Residue, then its C-alpha position, 0 to 999 in steps of 0.5 A: s500500500s502507499l502507507q507501507t511504501l512511505v513507512a519503508a522510505a522513512l525507515a530507509l532515511g532513518a538508517a545511520a549515516p557515518g558519524r551520526s547517531v540514530t534515534a529509534l523510530s516509533e511512529v510514521s505520520v503522513s497526510p496523503d494527497t488522495r483518499l486512502m482506504l486503509g481498512a478501519p481508518n479511511v484517510n482523506d487529504e485533510d487527515v493525518a494517518a499515524d502508523n505505530l510500526s506494529g500493525t496499527v494505523s490510526v487517524v490523528s486529530i488535527g481539529a475540525i479541519p474542513a473537508e475541502a482543505e488539503l493538508d500538505a505539510y505536517a510535523v509534531r513538536p517534541h511537546g506534542e504541538q502539531l504543525l500544519s500547512f495547507s496547499t489551499t486557503v482554509l478557514l480554520p475553526g475559530g475564524a483564522t485563515a490559513r494560506p498556502g505559505d503559512v504554517w499553523r500550530y495546533d495544541g489540541v484546542t486552538y490554532a496559532l500562526e507559527f510561520d507567516a509567509a506574508a510577514v516575511g514577504l513571500p509571494d502569494a504563489a509560494n506554498v510550504d509543502a514540507v515542514a519539520v522540526y529541527g531543535s527549536a528551528l523549523l525546516l521548510s520546503f517551498d513548491v516554487s523558486l523564491d528569494i528570501g533576503a539575499v538567498h535563493f531557494e529552489p523547490e527541492d531545497l530545505v530552508l532552515l528558519d531559526g530565530g527569524t533567519f533563513c538559510m540553506f540547510 
């Protein structure tokens, strides 16, 4: 299945590189770009599926996200707060508007803007299509080429955002 392929890829990426330590992987979380039929849980493109690597797949609660939303980036901070980015403009519960370049934090009750694309001058066409947590910083990837300050980034690049500073990762 697609989820098994993603789990295998994540496990391969977690293999030790020379001189690096390995953290045990206990779960893989994904948000599909189409509906997945995984037996008991059916996972839509606005959902997150978590595989505990022991044969159980469950749908993770990310709040009451509208069905027309397309979640395309997801990560979890060490304290459990979830980071979400959407490929479409979405009206979140509570009345906030999430745009494709933004990253939102969900603590299980409320949504708060974690990364505001407009505030750093990103074009409306820039979509965050991947997000990860790196210590206290964020790793972002965008679906278009863009310049942030004097640095040029391509869609396949990982951008480190640390304390308001952007650099190539």
